[in-house]
Structure formats: C-alpha cells, structure tokens
N, C-alpha and C positions, 0 to 999 in steps of 0.2 A: 158454615162450620164454625162453633165456638167451644171452648174450653175454659175454665176460670183462672187456671195459673200454668206457670210454666213448669210445675212439677207433673201437671195432669196431662201435659202435652208431651212431656219424655215418658210418662210411666201409663197413661192410660190409653194404649195403642189401640185396644179394642173399640173404645168409644169412637175414635177417629175412624176406624173402618167402616162401623155402622152409618157413621155419617156419610162419609164417600158413597157407600152402594145407595145412599137415595137418587144418585145421578141414573142408576141402572133403572129404578123405580118410573122416575121421569119420563125417561125415553119409552118405557113400556106402557105408560099412559098416552104417549103421543106427542110429547113434546120433543122437537127437532134439537132446538137450541138450549142448550144446558150449560150453565155457568156455575162453578164452584167459588164462592168466597170464603176463604179460608186465613186472611191476613190477620182475623181477631182471635187466633188461636192464643190462648194464654193471656186475653184481657178479660178482666173481670166486666160483667155487666150490672153492677150495683151502683148504688148512689155514691156520687164522687169518686167514680173512678174514671180513669183515662179516656180520653176520647176515642171511640172505635171508629176507624175510617171506613169498613167495610159496611157496618149499620148504617152509616149515615149516606153513604152509597147507595144503598139499598132503599131508603126512605126517598132519597132523591130521583131514583129511577124509577120508582113506584108513581111519585106524582107527575113525573114526564109519560106516563102511560108506556114504559117500555118493558113491563114486566107482567106476565101472565100470572105465575104460580110461584108461590116462596115454600121451601120445603125445608123442614127441620127435623131433627131427631125428635126434639120436644117443642112445639111453638112457643110455649111459655118462657123456654129458656132463652129467646131472641133477646128480652131484656128483663131487668130485675127490678125495674121502676115502673111505677104507675103511670109517670109521665112519658117516657116513651113508650111504653107498650099502647096505651091510648092513641097515642099519635100515630104508631104504626098501623092500629086496627082504623083508625078514623080516614087515613090515606088509602089503605086498600079498599075500604068499602066504595070510597068516592070513585075511585078509578077502577073498580071491577077487577082486583086481584085477589087470586084464591090463596089461602093458607093450608099447607099440608103437613102431616107427620106421616110415620112409616104405614099406620093403619086408618087413616082418616084424613078426609079432605072438608075444609069449612069454606064455606062461600058467605061473606060479609052481608050479602044482601038479604040473608035470610036471619030473621029476627031471634030464631033459636041458636043459629051458629054463633050471633054476636054475644048472645047471653053466656053460653059455654066459654067462649073465648075470655069473656070478662072474668066470669069466675075463675078461670085457669089462671089469668093473668093476677088476681088478686090473693090466689092461694101461692101463687109462685113468691109473691112478695113477702106474704106472712111465713111461707116456710123458709125464705132465706133469714129473715128477721128471727125466727125461732131457732133454727140451727146456729143461727151466730151467737145468739144470746146463750144457748146450751154450751157451745164451746167456748165462749168468754168466760162462763161460769166456772168451766172445768179447768180452765188456765189460771185463773186466779185462785182457786182453790189448791192448786198444785204450787202456784208461785207463794202462797203465803206460808206452805210448809218448805219453801226453799228447795224446791226438786225440780223447777221446771228449766231446762237448758236448751235454748235451740242450738247455741254452738258454744262450747267451752273455750276461753281466751287461752293463748298461748302461753305456757308454763303449769298448765293444769291437765289433770287426767283423772280418769276413773278408777277406783280400786275393786279387786273382785265384789264388795259389797253393794257397788253401785254410787259410793260417797266421794264428793270431789276433795284430792289431794295433790299436792304439787308432783309436778312430772318427774318421774323415776330417772329420765335423762340428767345428769348432771350438768352437761353443758347447756341444757335449755334454762335450768335452774340457774345457773351462773350468767348466762346472758341476759334473762329477765332483771336479775338483782342488779345488775351492771347497769342498766339504765337509770335505775333510782340513786344508785350512787352516784353517776356522773351528774346527774341533776343537782343533786346537793351540792356538789363540789361548783358545777358551773353557775347555778342559779337561773339558767334560762334554758326553754326547751329546745330553741334552735340551736344554741350552743352545744347542747347534749348532741342533737342530730349531726351538726357537723363534725364532732369530736370522733362518732362511730364511723363517718364516711373516710375522715382524715386517716385514721388508723385502719380501715379497712376491716373493720368488725363487723362480722353478719351477725344478724339477729333472727329468732325462728317466727314464722308467719304460717297462718292457717291458709290452706290452697286445697281447692276441690280436686280430685281426682278420679275421674271414672265414677262419680257421685259418692266418692268416700272424701272425706275431712282427714289432711296428711299434714305434718309440719314440714315446710321446706325453710332452707335459710339462705337469705339475701341482705343486702346492704338494705337499711331500714329508708322507709319515706318519712317525710316530718310529720304527715297525719298518722302513721302508725306511732312514732314515738311518742305525740300529743295523746292518743289513744290509750298508752299503756300507763302515762303519768295521770290522767284524767279518770281512768276505770276504777271505780271504788272496789271492785272484784279484786285486786291486787291486794287492797288493804284488810281482805278478810270479810268484807260486807257484801250481801247478797242484795240486789235491786231488781224491780219490775216496774215495768212503766217509765222506764229514765227518759225515752225520748217519745211521747206519745203522739199520736196520730189526730190531727185535727181536719175538718173540713171547712173550706172558705171559698167565696166567691170570686172567680176569676173570668175575666173576658165574658160575665154572664152565663157562666157554666160553674156548677159545683164541682170542685176538685179535692182530692186528698192530698196532703202534704205532712211531713214530720215536722213537730214543733221544734223548738230548742230544747237542749239538754237540760234536765232537770237536775239542783242538787240531790244528792244521794239521800238525803232526809226528807225531800219532797217529793220522792216517787210514790207510787201506790202500796208497793211492798219494799220495805226496807229491813233487813235482819243483820244487825251488826255482829261479829265474832261469828258469823256463818261457818268459815273454814280457815285454816292456816293460810296467812297473808303474807306477802313478801315485805312489807312495811306495816307497822303499826297505823291505828285510825288518827292519831296525833300527827304524825309523820304526813299522811295523806291531806290532812287539812291544812297543815303549813304548805305543802307544795300546790295545792289548789289556789291558796290565796297569794302565792308567788307568782303563778301563772295567770291569775286573774287580774294582776295589777302590773303585769311586764309590759303595759303598755303607758302612752306619755300623753292621755288627755286631760283635760281639767277635771273632768267629772269623776276620776279615780283616786284612789290614794296612792301617793306616788313613793311614800316613804320606803317601798319595798320594790319599787319599779326597777326595771333593768338599767345597769350603769351606763351612762353616756360621757363622750369625751370632752363634754364642755367644762371650762374653768370654773363654774360654780362651785365650790366644796360641798356647801351646804344647801344644793339643789334637792328640792323635794323633802327638806327635814323641818325647815323654818314655818312656823305657826303664827299666826297674828294674836297678840293678846289682848287686841280689843274685839275683833269680831268673831276669831276663831278660825278663819279661813287659811288655808296655807298659802304661802308666798311663792309668786312664780319669780323665775330666773330669767333676765334680758341682757342679751350682751351687746355691747357698746365698743367704740373704739375704730380705729382705721382697719384694724384686723376683726372687728368684731368677736373679740374673745375678753373683754373686761365686762365681768358680770355686774349685776345690779339687782337686787331683790325689791318686789313690789308687792303690796297688796293690794288687790282690786276696791275691797272693799263694795261700796254700792256705786261704783264709776260706770259701769254698763248700764245702770239704769238712771243716770243722769245726776248722781252725786259726786262725791270726791274719793280718792284713794284713802286707805287708812293711814300707810307708812310707806316709806320706800328709802333704801340706803345701799350705798356702794358695796363692792365686793371687798372692799379692805377689811371687814369684819372677819373674813376667812382666817387673816391673820393671827387676830387675836382670840378666835376660837381654837385655832392648832396650837398655841401655846396653851390653853386650859386643857386638851387634849393629851398632849406631849406629858402635862404634869401628872394626869390620872394614869395612863397606860406606860409611861416609860421604863417604870419598876417591872412590868411584865416583858420586856424586850428579851432575856436571856431566855425566859421560857419559851418565847415565839421561836428564838434563833435555833434551840434544840429542835422543837418540832419541826422547822425546817429542814434541819439535817435527817429528820427520820423520814419526812414525806419526799425528799430528793432520792434517799435510798430505794422507797416504793414505788416511786413514779412510774415506771413502767410495768410494776408487777402485775396490776390488772389486765394489760394488754398482753403479757405473756401467759397468763393462766388462759385467758379467751383464745390465744392462738395455739396453745398445748392442747386445751380440749377439743379444737377444731383439727386438730392435727391425729388425735385419736380417732376421731369419727372418721375422716378422710383414710386412715389406714386400717379400719375396719371395713370399710367400702372397697377398698383397693382388694383386701384378702377375700371379700365375698366374690368381687368380679373375677380374680383367679380362679376360687374353687367352681363358679359358674362354668368358665372357661376349660378347668382341667376334666370337668365331667363330661363335657361333649365330646362326639366321636369326632377325632380330628379328620375322618373322612368327609364328614358334613360341612364343606369350607364356607356355605352361605351362612350357617349359624356360626362355626369357629370365627371366622375373620370379623363379625360383629361384635362377638364377645372380647374377642383380642383387643379390638380398638377401644372397648370401654376400659378394659382392663389397664392399658397403655395411657390411657387418658386419667385414670384416678393416680395413677404412680406419677404422671407428671404434676399433678396438683399436690401429690406429697411433698416432691422434690421442692416444689416452689416454696411450699410453706416452710419446709426444713430451713430453706435458704433466708427465709424472712425472719425467724426464730434466730438463726447464728447472727444475722446482721444487727439485730436488737440485742443480743448477746454482746456483740464487740462495741454497740454505741454507749450501753450502759457499764460505767466503771464506778468502783469506790472511790469515797472521795478521798483526799489525801490528807495528813496532818494539817498541812498549810491551810488548805481550802476548808477544813471544818474549824481552826482558828479563826479563820476569815469571817464565816458566818457567825460563829459566836461574838466576834468584835460588833459585827452588825446590830446584835441586839443590845450589846452595851452602850452603843453609840446610836441608839435609835432616833435621836433629835436630829444628827446630821443627816441620817439617812431619808429622813422625812423631807428636810428642806433641799435635799439632793436634785439637779436637775434631773438626774438620770432615774427617778423615782415619778412613775406616770401617775397624772390625774385619777386614771381610773382605779389605779390600786388605792390611792389614798380614799377615794369615795368608799371602795370595797371595806376598808378598815373602819371608817366612820360609821357606817351602815351597820357593820357589825357589833359595834358596841353602843350606839347611841339610837335610840327609840324616835325622839322629835327635840327640838328647840323651841321654847315659847320665848317670842321676842315682843318688847313693848317699848315706847317711847314717850319720853316725859317733854311734854311740849316747852315747860319753862326751861328746864337746865338742857334740853336737848342731848339728853343721856338715853342710851339703848339699854335696856336690861335684858340680859338672857335667861333662861331657866334652862339647863340641859336635863332631860330624863334618859338617865343611862339604861341599857337592858339590864333587866334585874330588879329594878325599881327605884335605885338611888338617883337623886337629884344635886345638882350643884348651879351656883349663880354667878355671874360676872356682870360686870357695867363697863361702857365705854362709850366716849363722846360720838355721837353720831358723824359719821365721815361727810364732809362738805363737798358733795359730788357738784362739780359744775364749776368750782373756782378757776377764774381764770378763762371761762369759756362763754361768757355772756356777751353777747352783741353789744358793741362800744355805742356809746350814747351819740357819738358824730354820725354812725352809719344810721342808727333810729332816725336822726334829724332829718337825714337825705331822704329815708323812705318815706317821710311824713310829707317831706315838700313836694316829692313827686307823686304819691300815691292818689293824689286826687284825680290826675288826670293820665298819668302812665301806667302801664301794665307791668306786672312783676318782671317778664324779659327785658323790658328797655331798664328798669331799674336796676336790675343785675348786671347788665352791661355798662351802667354808667359807674357803679360801685367798682368793677375790675379796673375800668379805665382809671381811677382815682388811685387804684392800687390797695384799695380796701380788702379786708379779708373778713371772714365769720370768726365767731369766738373761737372755734376749733381750727383755724388757721387755714380754712378751705377756701376756694373761689367761690363767690357767688353764682348761683342760677336761680331761675325761675321758682325751683321748690322751694330753696331756703329763704328766697323774700317771703314767699306766702308764709313760710314758718314763721318767720320772724313776726309778720304782720299781725298773725293770728297768737302768736304768743303775748304780744304788746297791745293788744286789741287796736289795731291800726286798721282803719277801713282802706279798701282798694279793690283792684280788679286784676282779672288775669291777663287783659289786653288793653292796649291804649284807648282810651277815649277820642274819638274822630270828631273835630271841630271846623266845620268849614270854612271860618271866620279867621282861623287861627292856622297857618303855615310853617312848616319848617323851612330850613335853608334849601334843600333841594326841591321842596314844593314851590317854594317862592321863586326859584329859578325856573322851574319848568313854568309857572304860569306866566313869568315874563319873557319867555323865548331867552334866557342868558344863562352866562355859566354860574358856578357856585362862587367863582373870584368876584365877580361884578356885585353880587349880592353883599358879599364880604365887605368889599371897599366901600359900597352905600352905608352899610353899617359902621364902618370904622370912621367914616368922614361925618357922621352923626346925621346923615341925610335919612337914612331908613330906622327907625326905632326898631329896636329887637329886644326881648326879653328871655332870660334863661333863668330856669331855677336854681341849679347848683351847676358848677363847672363840670364841662363835658357834656351835660344835658343838651336836649335836642334845643335849638332856637325856636322863640316863639314870635312869629312876625304876622301882624294882623293883614289881612286882605286889604283892610281900609288904606293902611298906610302904604301898602304897595300901589295902591291907585292914585296917591295924592299928587298934586301938580308937579313939585319937583323931581320927584322919581319918574314920574311918566316922561317928563321933558329930557331928563337923561337918558333915559333908555330909549327913546324917539330917536335921538342925536345917535345913540351908539348903533340903531340899527340902521342910519341912514349913512353915517360915514364912517363906521366901523372903529370909531374911537369912543373912548370912556372920558367924559370931559365933566371933572367934578366940580362944582362951584367952589370956588376958592382955592382949588388945586393947583400947583405952579404948573403943571404939565399943560394948562389950558391956555398959558401965555406963549408956549414955544411954538415955531413955525412950524409947518407940516414938513413931513420928509417926502421925496420926490415919490416913492413908492404909495404913499399914502394919498397921495393927489389923485382923484379919479379922472381928471383930464390929460394925464401924461401916459402914454404908452409904456408900460412897466415891461412890455416882451422887447424892448429896444435895446 
C-alpha cells in the first residue's frame, strides 16, 4: 500500500480501502499467506524522496525467493523512478515473482508482460513529470500575481474580498508590533525573546486544530521570534521560493532537502508593497543587517554586532588606514582585561601585522566623544525621564488586551454553562470546570496588573532634578565607575560609524579619523602608546638562557632562573612555556628537553656511578681532586666520566669502600688516629 502524501492518507480513505481489499483477492486466487505492507503510506516514490522501508524490504524478499506475487492497486505506482522500477522488474523476472493489479496478473517470464510493464513504468514517470510541471506552472503564475498562500503569517487575515489585511483582532496586531518594537530597543533577537519570557507576554502562533488553522497564544520560542523578525511578509513584501528545495547525493542516494533561506530580493517572486506591513522596507533591511552581523566571527562586519562586556571601547569600530582591514581586540594582563588593538595585515600568510597599540587610546577617544556629545546631555536627560514614565506602558497594554480576551472567554464559558440543562450533570460539570478555570486566569491577570501599577510610580521633583543634573554633568557620569562598559559601547555605536587609524613610522603618531553617523568627520592625533615598557626580559636572564640552551631543556632552565630569584618582565615565575617564548622572541636556539650525553654526568649521576653519596662527590670537588663545570650558579654540575675514572679519584673511592673513611690527599683528617668504632678489628658490640 502506498499514498504519496500525509494529506492523501488523511483524506483519501477510499483509496486505502480499495488497496486493502486486494488481500481478499489474493486469498481467492489461492494464496494462503498474505502480508500487507503499509509503512510507506504518505511516502512519495519520486526522485529524491526519502527512503521507503517497505519497498526496500519488498525487493529484498523477492531476491531471497520469499514472495510469489506482488499485488498493488496499480503496479506502476510501486515506484515513480525508472531505476527502482526496472530493478524491481528484473528481480521479479529472475526469481519468478508475479505482479498483479485488481484486474490483471503479469508474468515477467512472458515477453508481452515485460513490454506492457515497461511501457506502464515509462508512462508513470512521464505522467508524474507532466503533472508536476503543470502544477508548478500554475503555482508560479498565481505566485507572480501575489495570490498564492499556503498559510498566512500570524497577524494577518483575509477580508471579504480575499485580500490580505492586518488581523482585525487588536491584541494580535499589538503583540506582533511589540516584537519589532522590542528588537529595535534591545538590538538582539535573543534579548527580545528573553524579554517576552521575563515579562510573561504571550504571542499568537498558528496551530492546526482538526485540520483547520487557528490562532493560539503561548510564550514564544526563539525560532518563532527569529522567523517573525526575518519574514519579509511583515514588511509588506510578497515572496515565493524563499527557501528552495534542492536534490543532493547523500550516502549514494539522491535526497531532497531545503536549501538556505534566500534574501527577499533573490526569491523567484518578489513583490514589494504587496500589502500593509507592520514595518516599512527600510526598517526590515536594517533589522536583517543587524541580525546577520550579531555574530563575532572575523568574516563579518562587526560594527553593528551585538555588544559584549570586554573593556575595549573601540572593539569592532577601528579600521586600518593601510590595508583597510578591521582591527581585532585582544585582552592581556593578569585578569585578561587590558585591551590591545591589532591589525593582522598579511601575518597569517607569513608576513607582518600592519600596526598594533594598547587600549589607552580609549581615553583619548573618550575625550573627543565627550567634546562632541556633551552639549546633547540635557536633551538625553529629558528623554530618559520620558522613557522612565513609559517603561512599563507596553507591558501594561499587552496585559490589558490579554485581560479583555480572557474576560470574553470567561463570559462565553458562562453562557455555555448557563444554557445547559442542570440535570445533565455529565455536561454541566465539565462546562462549570471550564468556566472556573477562565475565572482563575482572569483573577491572576488582574493581580499581575495591580502589582505592576503598584511598582510603577511617578518621578518625584527631586528625582527629575537628579536626572537633569546627569545630563548637565555627562562627563562625570561617563567616567563614573558605576557606568558599565556595555552602556558606553552602546552610546559609541549609536553615534559613530567607524574609526580609521594609521601610524606614522617616523614620528610614532597615531592619526584617527572618526566617521560619525550622518556623514560628519573629525580628526585627532596622539602618540602611540608604548606597550610593554618595563615588561621586557632582562639581559641577565637572556644571557643565562643562552648559556644553558645549548644543552639543557626549557624546564631545567626555568628551574635555575627561579632558584636564582629571577622573574619575567611581567614579574611572573619562569616556567617551560615562558622560557620557550623568550627563546623564540630573541631567536635563541634550544630544546624542550635536556640533551643526554653519556660522557657528562650530573652530581647525582656521578654519585650513582661511583656508588657513593652526593656529599662525597661534593667533597672531592671542593678539594680540587674532581674537576667540575657549572654553566651558571644553581645549574646542574657537569662531571666528565673520564675524570671520575682517573687514578686519584678511584683510589680515594676504593679506600672509602674498604675502610668506610673518606681520606682526601692533603686533608688533615688523614693524619688523625682512627676511633675505636672505626677499627674493624675491635668488637664494637662490647
């Protein structure tokens, strides 16, 4: 059994009944074991359709010789592609399997039946292509007139003449408009989504109920908010083919999948000003640009990207005056909060960076910014007062509309309960429960509105005066520790398009050109910040690294530097990575581990070789009997194996092993008499 779509499965029930009756015909023909394969219901058999499990199972069973006859309402509908159809016919012919329709049985061993089935398969493929082509032409013709709609977006409805208009429900219109208002305020799709969840504001969504599309209210998902913001339909534009279907090869099979969403102008049909929009087309394009660039990759324009909490005030706004690339910000320091701006130049391809400088330029830029916008502070304070008075107005309006809707639903529930016969308790009890549920929702919403009214209070004269003073003292507010960096960045990006920076190599002066919103330009210069002053590796430390790098690894060098009390240019303890970094920076050859030399031993290795203690080796060295080399103080001793095997050293060590006494030539201890317990001939236990 097979039907091409889920809609056919739901609505074309007569076709299913006729196909199921074939099992009765099979038993009448004498087949005792009849199996119905119906898992492919709703699966297309055309090119690139999803894999049909029952069809693959059928072909496999025929190849194993387990099937005597295949019955279908129309055999050509078993497959709509030449490849699958010819494969099935070939397998049936080889394994002697019959094919049957409601009025005809085909034996693939007969040439005439092969010819008929081949023609039927070809006609089936042609029929499918012709029908698809005709339907596609019809849909495109209707789409070019702007009349093809599969489902209207929430917020729109049809009028009496069939034209698309804004939904007559005021609550629906206000809710959709609120999405765009909040996005303009927050500048981020995710922050818009979080606001609706934080405030508990529901949005209208389409939902299929018993085959009909209706509006339901629920807290929005992030995907729904993104779709509303990115849908050009809300800007009054009609599009067709916005997400085309493409056929690709996957795991050796052709499969269909939806391609990426196209720009509205690139769709197969694009009609601007098709209907009334919630926003104009220019606003839609601005929203699209902001959402597209609300990512932080190097390949996108970050001048309008979402704001983060890094301390670099000019992050994503600086552009190199030499190569035209945007400067990236990197953070340094003990806490990783000190910004440094860098232009990559052709560094990644083996070249050099164009320029780089420290984040102290933010202070100089702030002075220029304050000089320009401080006169506007009073106006900003007045707008802040107005914004505070209307802060919760939108939420109150949305909740008030929701309350009206609930009161209407509660009234309808009461009317239904009032009309029922009280003696019919089975119905009355259910309607009463619905009525009570609506009343509870109404009371909860009234309580929320009352709480919101109690929270919002008008500003006192003292508070209004304080806000006005902030506008007059904008510079003090800007430099205040309580002014967050996110707010500063938002202000900068509101008034600045970008900043072009260049460096004069001779004078080491940085020149900045600020491109303000609206087209104005201003310039200023400042000396290049001398990053890294007092943080260079000292020459004494570099000399130690040079002396030890020929033989010793970076961990051993770091250990010696730390034991000498040395520190890096930033005042940190040395470790393997910092030694390696210093070597690379100053072109000092070296290695990650110590070079092993069997002819040169350390003090411990020499003691182990001679089977004595470290103190014995130290005494031999101090007495001048055993030569030793040390690159720098606290570096490992270097004792040559040949010096350990020399005659004086071997004689002293042999005497030590025999008597337990270390007698050094010329040492005054060699002239002292032996103590009683040192004489091996005396019984020490007595």
